[in-house]
C-alpha positions in Angstrom: 0.0 0.0 0.0 1.4 3.4 -1.0 1.6 6.3 1.3 -0.7 9.3 0.9 1.1 12.7 0.6 -0.9 15.8 1.4 0.1 19.4 0.9 0.3 21.5 4.0 -2.6 23.9 4.4 -0.4 26.7 5.7 3.4 27.3 5.9 4.2 29.7 8.8 7.5 31.4 8.4 9.1 34.1 10.6 11.2 32.5 13.3 14.9 32.8 12.8 15.8 29.7 14.7 14.3 26.3 15.8 10.7 26.4 16.7 10.3 24.7 20.1 6.6 24.4 20.7 3.3 25.3 18.9 -0.3 25.5 20.4 -3.7 26.4 19.1 -5.9 29.0 20.8 -9.1 27.7 22.5 -11.3 28.6 19.6 -8.9 27.2 17.0 -8.5 30.5 15.1 -4.9 31.3 16.2 -1.6 29.5 16.8 1.1 30.6 19.2 4.7 29.4 18.6 7.9 29.9 20.6 11.5 29.5 19.5 15.2 29.4 20.2 15.2 32.9 18.7 13.8 34.2 22.1 10.5 35.3 20.5 6.8 34.2 20.7 4.7 34.7 17.6 0.9 34.5 17.1 -0.5 33.4 13.8 -3.9 33.5 12.1 -4.9 29.9 11.1 -7.0 30.9 8.1 -4.5 33.2 6.4 -1.2 32.1 7.8 -0.4 35.7 8.6 1.7 36.6 11.7 -0.5 38.7 14.0 1.8 39.4 16.9 5.5 39.3 17.7 6.1 39.1 21.4 9.6 40.0 22.5 11.1 40.3 26.0 12.7 37.0 26.9 16.5 37.1 27.0 17.1 33.4 26.3 15.3 30.7 24.3 11.6 30.3 25.0 10.6 26.7 26.0 6.8 27.0 26.1 4.0 29.3 25.1 0.2 28.7 25.3 -3.1 30.5 25.5 -5.2 30.9 28.6 -8.5 28.9 28.7 -10.4 32.1 28.0 -8.1 33.0 25.1 -7.3 36.5 26.5 -3.7 35.8 27.6 -0.6 33.9 26.6 1.8 32.4 29.1 5.5 31.8 28.2 8.5 30.5 30.0 12.2 30.5 29.2 15.8 29.6 29.9 16.1 33.1 31.3 14.3 31.7 34.5 11.2 33.9 34.0 7.5 33.4 33.2 5.7 36.1 31.3 2.1 36.8 30.7 1.0 38.6 27.5 -2.2 40.3 26.3 -3.4 38.5 23.2 -5.1 41.6 21.7 -2.3 44.1 22.1 0.7 41.9 22.5 1.7 43.8 25.6 3.6 42.0 28.4 1.3 42.3 31.4 3.2 40.3 34.0 6.8 39.1 34.7 7.2 36.3 37.3 10.6 35.6 38.9 11.3 32.9 41.4 12.8 29.8 39.7 16.5 29.5 40.2 17.1 27.9 36.8 15.5 27.5 33.3 11.7 27.2 33.4 10.7 24.2 31.3 6.9 24.5 31.3 4.1 26.8 32.5 0.3 26.4 32.2 -2.8 28.2 33.2 -5.4 26.7 35.6 -8.9 26.5 34.2 -10.0 29.8 35.8 -7.1 31.7 34.0 -6.2 33.5 37.2 -3.5 31.0 38.5 -0.7 29.2 36.8 1.7 26.3 37.5 5.3 26.1 36.4 8.2 23.7 36.5 11.9 24.1 36.2 15.4 22.8 35.9 15.6 23.7 39.6 13.6 20.5 40.3 10.6 22.4 41.6 6.9 23.0 40.7 5.4 26.4 41.6 1.9 27.8 41.8 1.4 31.5 41.1 -1.5 34.0 41.4 -1.4 36.2 38.3 -3.9 38.7 39.8 -1.4 39.6 42.6 1.8 38.4 40.8 2.7 36.4 43.9 4.1 32.9 44.2 1.6 30.8 46.2 3.3 27.5 46.8 6.4 25.4 46.0 6.1 21.6 45.4 9.3 19.7 46.0 10.0 16.0 45.5 11.7 15.5 42.2 15.5 14.9 42.5 16.4 16.1 39.0 15.0 18.5 36.4 11.2 18.8 36.2 10.6 18.6 32.5 6.9 19.1 32.1 3.5 19.3 33.8 -0.1 18.5 32.9 -3.3 19.2 34.7 -5.9 16.5 35.2 -9.2 17.1 33.2 -11.1 17.8 36.4 -8.5 20.3 37.6 -7.8 18.5 40.9 -4.4 17.1 40.2 -1.0 17.9 38.5 1.1 15.3 36.8 4.8 16.1 36.6 7.6 14.3 34.7 11.3 14.5 35.3 14.8 13.7 34.5 14.8 11.6 37.7 12.9 8.9 35.7 9.6 9.4 37.7 6.1 10.7 37.2 4.6 12.3 40.3 0.9 13.1 40.9 0.1 16.0 43.2 -3.1 17.2 44.8 -3.7 20.8 43.8 -5.6 22.0 46.8 -3.0 20.8 49.4 0.1 20.6 47.3 0.7 17.1 48.6 2.3 14.4 46.5 -0.2 11.6 46.3 1.5 9.1 44.0 5.0 8.3 42.7 5.2 6.3 39.5 8.6 4.7 38.7 9.9 2.2 36.2 11.4 4.2 33.4 15.1 3.9 32.8 15.6 7.4 31.6 14.2 10.9 31.4 10.4 11.0 30.7 9.9 13.2 27.7 6.1 13.3 27.5 2.9 12.1 29.1 -0.8 12.2 28.3 -3.9 11.8 30.4 -7.1 10.1 29.2 -10.1 12.3 28.9 -11.7 10.9 32.1 -8.5 11.3 34.0 -8.3 7.6 35.0 -5.3 6.6 32.9 -1.9 8.0 32.1 
């Protein structure tokens, strides 16, 4: 059986170095991308046009994604910072500092007022973006925390690490409720079933 080759619907060009991550907006009309070129770019899905260029990070950007309500973008970088941007104007509206090393991932909670981040400093941190304050630090991983994912019901966080483990945390208490071991190397990605019962 031969393979089917389809032409790409859009080719988005603008970054001057490797593109690290790409995410759709909640309504599917836009895409946000981040790159080793230290920038974040917002694109129109229909036309392929670049809508916004977000500059401010001083090292390569590891993650960028929209808030659940689509009004903000969160980004994190090797410059140890997390930044929040307005999706209409492109203005930076918040700069969060606290991690001691590169920030690998950052995501909004479902209410778009709080975020969670993880870092090469082995920690996971909760932040309130209305006050700009750090709320809590979760410690347990013994090596770089590479990524985080929220459970579908918003009650738990799943973290993955260079320490070869996945850890499950209760959001309300910040307590680690499960440690999953067995891998022989760093855990590069995880996914959660829609009902939250399987990983």
